[in-house]
C-alpha positions in Angstrom: -14.6 -22.0 -5.2 -13.2 -18.6 -6.1 -10.4 -18.5 -8.6 -8.0 -16.4 -7.9 -5.3 -14.7 -10.5 -1.6 -15.0 -10.1 1.3 -12.7 -10.0 3.1 -12.8 -13.1 6.8 -12.0 -13.7 7.5 -11.2 -17.4 11.0 -11.4 -18.5 11.9 -10.6 -21.9 15.1 -12.0 -23.4 15.9 -11.2 -27.1 19.0 -11.8 -29.5 18.7 -7.7 -30.5 22.0 -6.3 -30.5 22.7 -3.5 -28.0 21.6 -0.1 -28.5 22.7 3.3 -27.6 21.8 4.5 -24.0 18.7 6.5 -24.9 17.8 4.4 -28.2 14.6 2.3 -27.9 15.2 -1.3 -29.6 12.4 -2.3 -32.2 9.5 -4.2 -31.0 11.1 -7.9 -31.2 7.7 -9.3 -32.7 8.0 -6.5 -35.5 11.7 -7.6 -36.2 12.9 -10.8 -38.0 15.0 -11.6 -34.4 14.2 -14.7 -32.5 12.6 -14.0 -29.1 12.5 -15.7 -26.2 9.7 -14.5 -23.0 10.0 -16.5 -19.9 6.5 -15.8 -17.6 7.3 -17.2 -13.9 4.2 -17.2 -12.0 4.2 -18.1 -8.1 1.4 -18.6 -5.3 2.0 -18.7 -1.9 -1.1 -18.5 -0.1 -4.0 -20.7 1.9 -3.6 -23.6 -0.8 -0.3 -25.5 -1.5 2.5 -23.1 -3.2 2.5 -23.3 -6.8 5.1 -22.1 -9.3 5.1 -22.3 -12.9 7.2 -21.2 -15.7 5.6 -20.7 -19.1 8.4 -19.9 -22.1 7.1 -18.6 -25.5 9.9 -18.6 -28.1 9.3 -17.8 -32.0 10.0 -15.4 -34.9 8.9 -13.8 -37.9 5.0 -13.7 -36.5 5.4 -17.3 -35.4 5.5 -18.4 -32.0 4.8 -21.1 -29.6 4.9 -22.2 -26.3 5.0 -26.1 -24.9 4.7 -27.4 -28.3 1.3 -25.2 -29.1 1.2 -22.3 -31.6 0.6 -19.0 -30.0 -1.2 -16.4 -32.1 1.1 -13.8 -33.3 -1.2 -10.8 -32.2 -1.3 -12.2 -28.2 2.5 -12.0 -28.3 2.6 -8.0 -30.2 0.2 -7.3 -27.4 2.2 -8.5 -24.8 4.9 -6.8 -26.3 3.3 -3.6 -26.5 2.0 -3.6 -23.1 5.5 -4.2 -21.6 6.8 -1.0 -23.6 3.7 1.0 -22.9 4.4 3.9 -20.2 3.6 2.6 -16.6 0.4 3.9 -15.1 -0.6 4.6 -11.6 -4.0 3.6 -12.2 -4.6 1.1 -14.9 -8.6 0.9 -16.2 -10.6 -2.0 -16.6 -10.6 -2.1 -20.5 -6.8 -1.9 -20.1 -6.6 -5.0 -18.6 -9.1 -7.0 -20.6 -12.5 -6.7 -18.6 -14.2 -4.4 -20.6 -18.6 -4.4 -20.6 -18.7 -7.0 -23.1 -16.4 -9.2 -21.0 -18.3 -8.4 -17.9 -21.6 -9.0 -19.0 -20.5 -12.4 -20.5 -19.2 -13.0 -16.8 -21.5 -11.6 -14.2 -23.3 -14.9 -13.7 -20.1 -16.7 -12.9 -19.1 -14.0 -10.9 -22.2 -14.0 -8.8 -22.0 -17.6 -8.4 -18.3 -17.2 -6.7 -19.6 -14.9 -4.2 -22.8 -16.1 -2.7 -23.3 -18.9 -0.4 -27.0 -19.3 -2.2 -27.7 -21.1 -5.6 -28.4 -18.5 -8.2 -31.9 -20.2 -8.7 -32.7 -19.4 -4.9 -32.0 -15.2 -5.8 -34.7 -13.0 -6.8 -34.8 -12.0 -10.4 -34.4 -8.7 -8.6 -31.4 -9.7 -6.9 -29.8 -10.6 -9.9 -30.4 -7.9 -12.0 -28.7 -5.4 -8.8 -25.6 -7.8 -8.9 -25.5 -7.5 -12.6 -25.7 -3.8 -13.1 -23.2 -3.3 -10.5 -20.9 -5.7 -11.8 -21.1 -4.6 -15.6 -22.0 -0.8 -14.8 -18.5 0.5 -15.9 -18.7 3.5 -13.1 -19.2 1.1 -10.3 -17.0 -1.6 -11.9 -14.2 1.0 -12.1 -14.3 2.5 -9.1 -14.2 -1.1 -7.0 -10.7 -1.8 -9.2 
């Protein structure tokens, strides 16, 4: 079964004060202000519809969701990404699928796209898929 990534809508709610029209507020993760991030996700496809909301709360570099601790770096990276300029063509690396990730995950991807068991494929077939999946030029063009 192929896993599909769900679209994610993120709303950032902060207790930060109102800023002048052209002034940018500081990154909430870099201040002592409490923050609340709500991530709403939904799926309406061939399978049963799914709706989920995840809430991250915290301040001073300590964050949690559903009673579990969340790394401060992950919150800071999320907020930085939300604050970054919009790009017309994101790169694989910006989406977390760098060459190291692709190398570690090509076998799972191959299993998802073939109707045969990997053990039934020749080494040449596996290597062809791996080189196309991992190769940055081909992977970025297919992205």
